[in-house]
The first five atom37 places (N, CA, C, CB, O) and aatype in JSON, in Angstrom:
{
  "aatype": [20, 20, 20, 20, 20, 20, 20, 20, 20, 20, 20, 20, 20, 20, 20, 20, 20, 20, 20, 20, 20, 20, 20, 20, 20, 20, 20, 20, 20, 20, 20, 20, 20, 20, 20, 20, 20, 20, 20, 20, 20, 20, 20, 20, 20, 20, 20, 20, 20, 20, 20, 20, 20, 20, 20, 20, 20, 20, 20, 20, 20, 20, 20, 20, 20, 20, 20, 20, 20, 20, 20, 20, 20, 20, 20],
  "atom_mask": [
    [1, 1, 1, 1, 1],
    [1, 1, 1, 1, 1],
    [1, 1, 1, 1, 1],
    [1, 1, 1, 1, 1],
    [1, 1, 1, 1, 1],
    [1, 1, 1, 1, 1],
    [1, 1, 1, 1, 1],
    [1, 1, 1, 1, 1],
    [1, 1, 1, 1, 1],
    [1, 1, 1, 1, 1],
    [1, 1, 1, 1, 1],
    [1, 1, 1, 1, 1],
    [1, 1, 1, 1, 1],
    [1, 1, 1, 1, 1],
    [1, 1, 1, 1, 1],
    [1, 1, 1, 1, 1],
    [1, 1, 1, 1, 1],
    [1, 1, 1, 1, 1],
    [1, 1, 1, 1, 1],
    [1, 1, 1, 1, 1],
    [1, 1, 1, 1, 1],
    [1, 1, 1, 1, 1],
    [1, 1, 1, 1, 1],
    [1, 1, 1, 1, 1],
    [1, 1, 1, 1, 1],
    [1, 1, 1, 1, 1],
    [1, 1, 1, 1, 1],
    [1, 1, 1, 1, 1],
    [1, 1, 1, 1, 1],
    [1, 1, 1, 1, 1],
    [1, 1, 1, 1, 1],
    [1, 1, 1, 1, 1],
    [1, 1, 1, 1, 1],
    [1, 1, 1, 1, 1],
    [1, 1, 1, 1, 1],
    [1, 1, 1, 1, 1],
    [1, 1, 1, 1, 1],
    [1, 1, 1, 1, 1],
    [1, 1, 1, 1, 1],
    [1, 1, 1, 1, 1],
    [1, 1, 1, 1, 1],
    [1, 1, 1, 1, 1],
    [1, 1, 1, 1, 1],
    [1, 1, 1, 1, 1],
    [1, 1, 1, 1, 1],
    [1, 1, 1, 1, 1],
    [1, 1, 1, 1, 1],
    [1, 1, 1, 1, 1],
    [1, 1, 1, 1, 1],
    [1, 1, 1, 1, 1],
    [1, 1, 1, 1, 1],
    [1, 1, 1, 1, 1],
    [1, 1, 1, 1, 1],
    [1, 1, 1, 1, 1],
    [1, 1, 1, 1, 1],
    [1, 1, 1, 1, 1],
    [1, 1, 1, 1, 1],
    [1, 1, 1, 1, 1],
    [1, 1, 1, 1, 1],
    [1, 1, 1, 1, 1],
    [1, 1, 1, 1, 1],
    [1, 1, 1, 1, 1],
    [1, 1, 1, 1, 1],
    [1, 1, 1, 1, 1],
    [1, 1, 1, 1, 1],
    [1, 1, 1, 1, 1],
    [1, 1, 1, 1, 1],
    [1, 1, 1, 1, 1],
    [1, 1, 1, 1, 1],
    [1, 1, 1, 1, 1],
    [1, 1, 1, 1, 1],
    [1, 1, 1, 1, 1],
    [1, 1, 1, 1, 1],
    [1, 1, 1, 1, 1],
    [1, 1, 1, 1, 1]
  ],
  "atom_positions": [
    [[107.76, 113.48, 114.51], [106.62, 114.05, 113.8], [106.38, 113.26, 112.51], [106.86, 115.56, 113.5], [107.31, 112.96, 111.76]],
    [[105.12, 112.92, 112.27], [104.77, 112.15, 111.07], [104.59, 113.07, 109.88], [103.48, 111.35, 111.31], [104.11, 114.19, 110.0]],
    [[105.0, 112.56, 108.72], [104.72, 113.33, 107.51], [103.34, 112.94, 106.96], [105.82, 113.09, 106.43], [102.7, 112.02, 107.47]],
    [[102.91, 113.64, 105.95], [101.56, 113.44, 105.39], [101.34, 112.0, 104.94], [101.33, 114.39, 104.21], [100.29, 111.43, 105.21]],
    [[102.32, 111.41, 104.25], [102.16, 110.05, 103.74], [102.04, 109.02, 104.87], [103.33, 109.68, 102.83], [101.26, 108.08, 104.78]],
    [[102.82, 109.22, 105.93], [102.74, 108.31, 107.06], [101.36, 108.41, 107.72], [103.84, 108.62, 108.08], [100.74, 107.39, 108.03]],
    [[100.9, 109.62, 107.93], [99.59, 109.81, 108.56], [98.47, 109.26, 107.67], [99.34, 111.31, 108.85], [97.5, 108.7, 108.18]],
    [[98.61, 109.41, 106.36], [97.62, 108.88, 105.42], [97.51, 107.36, 105.58], [98.0, 109.24, 103.98], [96.41, 106.82, 105.61]],
    [[98.66, 106.67, 105.68], [98.65, 105.22, 105.82], [98.1, 104.79, 107.18], [100.06, 104.66, 105.63], [97.41, 103.77, 107.27]],
    [[98.39, 105.55, 108.22], [97.84, 105.24, 109.54], [96.32, 105.39, 109.51], [98.46, 106.16, 110.62], [95.59, 104.54, 110.01]],
    [[95.84, 106.48, 108.92], [94.4, 106.7, 108.8], [93.74, 105.59, 107.98], [94.11, 108.07, 108.15], [92.65, 105.13, 108.32]],
    [[94.4, 105.16, 106.93], [93.9, 104.07, 106.09], [93.8, 102.78, 106.9], [94.81, 103.86, 104.86], [92.8, 102.06, 106.81]],
    [[94.81, 102.5, 107.69], [94.84, 101.27, 108.49], [93.76, 101.26, 109.56], [96.2, 101.1, 109.14], [93.27, 100.19, 109.92]],
    [[93.37, 102.42, 110.06], [92.4, 102.52, 111.14], [90.96, 102.69, 110.66], [92.76, 103.67, 112.03], [90.02, 102.61, 111.46]],
    [[90.78, 102.93, 109.37], [89.45, 103.21, 108.83], [88.58, 101.96, 108.78], [89.57, 103.81, 107.43], [89.0, 100.9, 108.33]],
    [[87.35, 102.12, 109.26], [86.36, 101.04, 109.22], [85.25, 101.39, 108.23], [85.77, 100.77, 110.63], [84.95, 102.55, 108.0]],
    [[84.66, 100.36, 107.68], [83.55, 100.52, 106.75], [82.35, 101.07, 107.53], [83.19, 99.17, 106.06], [81.92, 100.46, 108.5]],
    [[81.81, 102.23, 107.11], [80.75, 102.86, 107.89], [79.32, 102.37, 107.59], [80.8, 104.32, 107.66], [78.38, 102.78, 108.27]],
    [[79.15, 101.52, 106.6], [77.8, 101.08, 106.23], [77.85, 99.74, 105.51], [77.11, 102.13, 105.34], [78.93, 99.24, 105.18]],
    [[76.68, 99.18, 105.28], [76.55, 97.99, 104.45], [76.84, 96.68, 105.16], [77.45, 98.11, 103.29], [76.94, 96.61, 106.39]],
    [[76.97, 95.67, 104.37], [77.17, 94.3, 104.83], [78.39, 94.17, 105.74], [77.31, 93.36, 103.64], [78.38, 93.37, 106.68]],
    [[79.43, 94.93, 105.46], [80.67, 94.83, 106.21], [80.89, 96.03, 107.13], [81.84, 94.7, 105.25], [82.03, 96.4, 107.43]],
    [[79.8, 96.64, 107.57], [79.89, 97.77, 108.49], [80.7, 97.36, 109.72], [78.47, 98.27, 108.91], [80.46, 96.31, 110.32]],
    [[81.67, 98.21, 110.09], [82.51, 97.95, 111.25], [83.79, 97.19, 110.95], [81.74, 97.19, 112.24], [84.67, 97.11, 111.8]],
    [[83.91, 96.64, 109.75], [85.14, 95.96, 109.34], [86.18, 97.01, 108.97], [84.87, 94.99, 108.15], [85.86, 98.04, 108.39]],
    [[87.43, 96.74, 109.31], [88.5, 97.58, 108.81], [88.55, 97.44, 107.3], [89.87, 97.21, 109.47], [88.35, 96.35, 106.76]],
    [[88.82, 98.55, 106.61], [88.87, 98.49, 105.15], [89.87, 97.44, 104.67], [89.23, 99.85, 104.57], [89.62, 96.75, 103.69]],
    [[91.0, 97.33, 105.36], [92.01, 96.37, 104.93], [91.53, 94.93, 105.06], [93.29, 96.57, 105.75], [92.09, 94.03, 104.44]],
    [[90.49, 94.7, 105.87], [89.96, 93.35, 106.08], [88.75, 93.04, 105.21], [89.6, 93.16, 107.52], [88.16, 91.96, 105.32]],
    [[88.36, 93.98, 104.35], [87.23, 93.71, 103.45], [87.61, 92.61, 102.47], [86.81, 95.0, 102.69], [88.74, 92.58, 101.97]],
    [[86.68, 91.7, 102.18], [86.96, 90.64, 101.22], [87.25, 91.22, 99.82], [85.79, 89.65, 101.15], [86.66, 92.23, 99.42]],
    [[88.13, 90.57, 99.13], [88.52, 91.03, 97.8], [87.31, 91.13, 96.87], [89.57, 90.09, 97.2], [87.2, 92.1, 96.11]],
    [[86.41, 90.16, 96.91], [85.26, 90.17, 96.0], [84.36, 91.38, 96.25], [84.45, 88.88, 96.15], [83.73, 91.88, 95.32]],
    [[84.29, 91.84, 97.5], [83.51, 93.03, 97.83], [84.12, 94.27, 97.17], [83.42, 93.22, 99.36], [83.4, 95.1, 96.62]],
    [[85.44, 94.38, 97.23], [86.12, 95.51, 96.6], [86.05, 95.43, 95.08], [87.58, 95.56, 97.05], [85.95, 96.46, 94.4]],
    [[86.11, 94.22, 94.54], [85.97, 94.05, 93.09], [84.57, 94.49, 92.65], [86.23, 92.57, 92.67], [84.42, 95.13, 91.61]],
    [[83.57, 94.16, 93.45], [82.21, 94.59, 93.12], [82.13, 96.11, 93.08], [81.2, 94.03, 94.15], [81.56, 96.68, 92.15]],
    [[82.7, 96.77, 94.08], [82.73, 98.24, 94.08], [83.51, 98.77, 92.89], [83.33, 98.77, 95.39], [83.16, 99.8, 92.32]],
    [[84.56, 98.08, 92.52], [85.38, 98.51, 91.37], [84.53, 98.54, 90.1], [86.61, 97.57, 91.18], [84.67, 99.43, 89.27]],
    [[83.65, 97.55, 89.96], [82.82, 97.5, 88.75], [81.62, 98.46, 88.84], [82.32, 96.08, 88.52], [81.2, 99.0, 87.82]],
    [[81.08, 98.66, 90.03], [79.9, 99.52, 90.21], [80.25, 100.97, 90.48], [79.06, 99.01, 91.33], [79.44, 101.87, 90.26]],
    [[81.46, 101.2, 90.97], [81.89, 102.55, 91.32], [82.07, 102.69, 92.83], [80.88, 103.58, 90.81], [81.17, 102.37, 93.6]],
    [[83.22, 103.17, 93.22], [83.5, 103.39, 94.63], [82.7, 104.6, 95.11], [85.01, 103.6, 94.88], [82.34, 105.46, 94.3]],
    [[82.42, 104.67, 96.42], [81.73, 105.84, 96.95], [82.53, 107.11, 96.68], [81.49, 105.69, 98.46], [83.73, 107.06, 96.43]],
    [[81.87, 108.23, 96.72], [82.53, 109.53, 96.53], [83.35, 109.88, 97.77], [81.47, 110.65, 96.24], [83.1, 109.37, 98.86]],
    [[84.32, 110.73, 97.59], [85.07, 111.28, 98.71], [86.2, 110.4, 99.21], [84.16, 111.56, 99.82], [86.69, 109.5, 98.53]],
    [[86.58, 110.7, 100.45], [87.73, 110.05, 101.07], [87.54, 108.54, 101.19], [88.0, 110.65, 102.43], [88.46, 107.77, 100.93]],
    [[86.34, 108.1, 101.6], [86.08, 106.67, 101.74], [86.32, 105.94, 100.42], [84.64, 106.42, 102.23], [86.97, 104.9, 100.4]],
    [[85.8, 106.47, 99.35], [85.98, 105.85, 98.04], [87.45, 105.78, 97.63], [85.2, 106.61, 96.99], [87.9, 104.79, 97.07]],
    [[88.19, 106.85, 97.93], [89.62, 106.86, 97.62], [90.35, 105.8, 98.43], [90.23, 108.25, 97.9], [91.23, 105.1, 97.92]],
    [[89.98, 105.68, 99.71], [90.62, 104.68, 100.55], [90.28, 103.27, 100.09], [90.21, 104.87, 102.01], [91.15, 102.4, 100.04]],
    [[89.03, 103.04, 99.74], [88.63, 101.71, 99.27], [89.34, 101.37, 97.96], [87.11, 101.65, 99.07], [89.76, 100.23, 97.76]],
    [[89.47, 102.34, 97.09], [90.16, 102.1, 95.83], [91.63, 101.77, 96.08], [90.04, 103.32, 94.91], [92.19, 100.9, 95.4]],
    [[92.25, 102.44, 97.02], [93.64, 102.14, 97.35], [93.77, 100.73, 97.94], [94.2, 103.18, 98.32], [94.69, 100.0, 97.6]],
    [[92.85, 100.36, 98.83], [92.87, 99.0, 99.39], [92.72, 97.98, 98.27], [91.74, 98.83, 100.45], [93.41, 96.96, 98.26]],
    [[91.83, 98.25, 97.33], [91.65, 97.36, 96.17], [92.98, 97.19, 95.43], [90.57, 97.92, 95.21], [93.38, 96.07, 95.12]],
    [[93.65, 98.3, 95.15], [94.93, 98.26, 94.42], [96.0, 97.52, 95.22], [95.41, 99.69, 94.1], [96.78, 96.76, 94.66]],
    [[96.03, 97.75, 96.53], [97.01, 97.05, 97.37], [96.76, 95.55, 97.36], [96.96, 97.58, 98.82], [97.7, 94.77, 97.23]],
    [[95.49, 95.15, 97.48], [95.17, 93.72, 97.45], [95.49, 93.12, 96.08], [93.69, 93.5, 97.78], [96.02, 92.01, 95.99]],
    [[95.19, 93.85, 95.04], [95.45, 93.39, 93.68], [96.94, 93.1, 93.47], [94.97, 94.42, 92.66], [97.3, 92.16, 92.76]],
    [[97.78, 93.91, 94.1], [99.23, 93.78, 93.93], [99.92, 93.06, 95.08], [99.83, 95.15, 93.77], [101.15, 93.03, 95.15]],
    [[99.13, 92.48, 95.99], [99.7, 91.7, 97.08], [100.44, 92.53, 98.12], [100.61, 90.68, 96.53], [101.36, 92.03, 98.76]],
    [[100.05, 93.78, 98.29], [100.75, 94.68, 99.21], [99.94, 95.02, 100.46], [101.11, 95.95, 98.49], [100.32, 95.93, 101.2]],
    [[98.86, 94.32, 100.69], [98.0, 94.67, 101.82], [98.68, 94.47, 103.18], [96.74, 93.85, 101.77], [98.25, 95.06, 104.17]],
    [[99.72, 93.63, 103.24], [100.42, 93.41, 104.51], [101.06, 94.69, 105.05], [101.48, 92.34, 104.34], [101.25, 94.82, 106.26]],
    [[101.38, 95.62, 104.17], [101.93, 96.91, 104.62], [100.94, 97.59, 105.54], [102.28, 97.82, 103.41], [101.3, 98.05, 106.62]],
    [[99.69, 97.66, 105.12], [98.66, 98.32, 105.91], [98.3, 97.48, 107.14], [97.41, 98.58, 105.05], [98.01, 98.04, 108.19]],
    [[98.32, 96.17, 107.02], [98.02, 95.31, 108.17], [99.06, 95.49, 109.29], [97.96, 93.84, 107.74], [98.71, 95.5, 110.47]],
    [[100.32, 95.63, 108.92], [101.37, 95.87, 109.92], [101.17, 97.21, 110.61], [102.77, 95.81, 109.28], [101.35, 97.32, 111.82]],
    [[100.81, 98.21, 109.85], [100.54, 99.53, 110.44], [99.36, 99.43, 111.39], [100.25, 100.59, 109.35], [99.39, 100.0, 112.48]],
    [[98.33, 98.7, 110.98], [97.13, 98.52, 111.83], [97.52, 97.88, 113.16], [96.08, 97.64, 111.1], [97.06, 98.33, 114.21]],
    [[98.35, 96.87, 113.14], [98.78, 96.21, 114.37], [99.53, 97.17, 115.29], [99.67, 95.01, 114.05], [99.38, 97.1, 116.51]],
    [[100.32, 98.05, 114.72], [101.14, 98.97, 115.51], [100.35, 100.11, 116.11], [102.25, 99.52, 114.67], [100.74, 100.65, 117.15]],
    [[99.24, 100.49, 115.49], [98.5, 101.68, 115.93], [97.16, 101.39, 116.57], [98.29, 102.57, 114.78], [96.45, 102.33, 116.94]],
    [[96.79, 100.14, 116.71], [95.51, 99.81, 117.36], [95.74, 99.09, 118.66], [94.63, 98.97, 116.44], [94.78, 98.74, 119.35]]
  ]
}
């Protein structure tokens, strides 16, 4: 049985961008400059914005491979 944090990371790894230039891209595969732009303009409200902000932080700290490995295992 998965705990909340594990399920959160799995959901993050499987989430795709629902609109815009990168519609259909996995959030973890969004270009860094796109996330930086959102960082300056403001992330969307709700869960999507929280996930994008986390992806931004992971990329900023070089930790995005954690989510990429999860993505490989669950897709």
